[in-house]
N, C-alpha and C positions, 0 to 999 in steps of 0.2 A: 256862688260857691260859699261854703262855710269857711271859717278860719282854719279848719283842719284839712281842707282839700277834698271833702266829699263833693261829688258832682251833683249839684242841685239844678243846674241849667247850663247853658253854653251854646256855642255855635259849632256846627260840624266843620271840621277842618282846623279848629283852634289848636295850636300847639300847647302841650302841657310840659312844664319843667324847662330846664335850660340846656340839658345835655343832648341837643338834637342836631342832626346833620341834614342840610338842605341842599338839593340839587335843582337844576332847572332843565325842563324839556320844552320842546315846541309842540303845542297842541295840534294834533291832526284831525281833531273834531272838538266840539264843545265839551269841556271837562269841568265838573263841579267840585268845589272844595269838599274834603272828607271822603272822596271816592278813590278807589284803587286806580293807579296809573300803570299801564302795561307797555312793554316795549318788545320789539322784534330784533332778532339776530341781524346784525349788519346795519341797523338804523340807530346810530349812536345817540342822536339828540331828539328823536321823535317820541311822543307820548300818545297813548290811546286809552279809551275806556275799555272795560272788560267786555269781550264778545266771544261767542263760540266761533272761533276763527277758522277752524279746520273741520271739513266734512269728508269722511271716508265713506264712499259709496261702494258697497261690496255686493257683487252678483252671486247668486246661488248656483250658477252654471256658466259654462263658456258661451261665447257668441257662436252662432252657427250660420251656415250659408243662407243668404237672402235676408238675414236680420236687418232691420232698420232701427238705429239707436238714436233716440231723441233726448237731449239734455235740456232741462229748464231750471233756471236760477231765479229765485224771487228775493230780492233785497227787501229787508224789513221796511214796510210802509211804501213800497214801490210796486210798479207793475211787473209781471213776469218777463224775463228775458229768455227767449227761445234760441237755442243754438242750432245751426244748420244740421239736420239729421245726417248721420253717417251710416253708410251701407256696408255690411260685412265684406271684407276683402282679405284674401289669402288665408289668414288664421287668427287665433285669439289675440296673440301679441300685436300683430299688425293692426287689427281692428281697434284694439284698446288704445294704441298710440294715436290712431286717427281720431278717436273721440277726444282725447286730450288735446290734440292739435286744433280741433274744431272749436273747443272751448277757448283756447288761448288766442284764436284768430277772431273771436267776437269782439268788435270794437266797443260795444256798450259795456261788456264785462271788464275789458282792459281799462276803460276809463274809471271804473270803480275799484281797481286794484284787486280784481277777482281772477285767480289763475288756477290752472289744473296741472297735475303731475301724475305719473305712474306710481301706484302704491307699491308696497313691499311684497305683496303676494302676486298671484297671477290673474286675479279677477277684480281688484280694487282700483278705483280712480279717486284721487284726493283733490278736493277743491278747497282753496284757501282764500281768505278775504282779510282785509284790514279796515277797521273803523266802522264795521256794521255787522249785524246778524243777518243770515240768509237762510232760505230753505232751498235745497237742491234735490232734484229728482232725475233719474234715468229710467226711461220707459222704452222697452224693446218690443217691436211688433214684427210681423211677417216671419218667414222661415219656419222650419219644422218644429222648433221649440223657442221659447223666449225666457231668458234669464230675468229674474226679479231682483231688483237692487234695494238694499236697505241702507239708510243713512245713519252713521254714528258721528255725532258732533263732539268736538273736544277743543282744547285750548293749547296753542303752541306758544303764544306770547308769554313773556315772563313778567311777574309782578315786580315793579321797581320801587314802589312806595305809595304814599297817599298825598293827594293834592291838599295844600294847606290854605287856610283862610288868611289872606294877606290884604290889609287895608289899602296899601299902595299899589297892589296888583291890578291890572286892567281886567275888569269883568263887564259883561254886557248886561242888559236889562233883566235877564233871567238869573243873574248871579253866577254864571259860569265863565270860565276863561274861554274866549272864542278860538276857533280854528286859526292857526298861524301865530297865535300869541304865546309868549313864554308862560309856563306854568311852574311855580315853585312846588317841589314835592319833598316830603319828609322821607328820607331813606333809612334813617336810624333815629329812634327816639319815641316820644309819646304824643298822641294826637287824639282829638275827639272825632268819633266816626258814628254814622247811623247804624243801628242794629235792628234786626228783624225780630229778635226774640229776647227774652229776659236773660241776658248773659250775666256771668258772675266773674268777679276778680280771680285772676290766675288761670282761667280756662283757656285752652288753645283757641286761636282765632282763624276763621275761614271767611270767604265771601261767596255770595250766591252767584252762580253762573247762568242759571236758566233765564231765558228771555222773559221779561215781564216787569212789573212795577218794582219788584225787590231786587232785580239784577244789580250787582255791585254793592249791595248792603252787606254788612258783616254779621256773622252768626257763630255759634259754638258747635254747630252741626258739621260733621265730616261727610255727610251724605249728599252727593251731587254738588259739591262745593270745591273751592280752590284753597289749598292749605298754604297760607302765607309764611308759615314758620314763626309766627308771633303769638302774643298772648294778650288777653284783656287784663287791664290793671285797675279796673273798677267794675262795679255792678252797673246795669242799665239804669239811667236816671229818668226823671219824669218826662223828658222830651225825647226819649228813645235814642239817647246817645250813650256811648261808653268810651272810656279811655283805652286806647289800643297802643301796645308796645310793638313797634316795627323793628325788625332785626335784619333788614337788608334784602337784597335781591333773592327771589325764590322762584 
């Protein structure tokens, strides 16, 4: 860095300035310094990476007599998990509840903290997960007609802050804080973060939600991203880092 504070280099997760607030959470998966840390309602001390944690599967029609409903969930990097098919019974509401119950009764999904619930409409089923990205499908066969289900992925977890680079913090050979280890996170203040584009000082800050190599990197784009309610306080530097001002839970 120069004597005037311009960012010539640095490490992602390095704090900037002195007026910073730090909290600690327990990693529920490996978390890297400089990345956003997310939390769920009711889990006071747990921290997660960014994931598309909620999948709303919406049918274009009601279930009908003799329909067979098959649900498949594919955790990222894992084999598909098939739920025991459900056969139409009584009516739309009863059958939809039976599908939700079948998902929640699957031991493999329960072990991965993947659960289902009735949606707010009359045809939607909501599958939620923690600590991973998934693909979820519902395929209907048999019967006089078959509803087609579309999946809309979103995020329910809340942005809590950014994991900081701490020399005395325990990190594994990859440089991440391992699962079950405490992770120091900056909840208010300034920190160096990886950016995917040439951001500029004072631009609003977001992070990328889509699954892929850039997931969790910060950007100035509000398209398909998560608004953290903060701002960049520098331009992007030569090693693709920028100073981010974090303004609390969002």
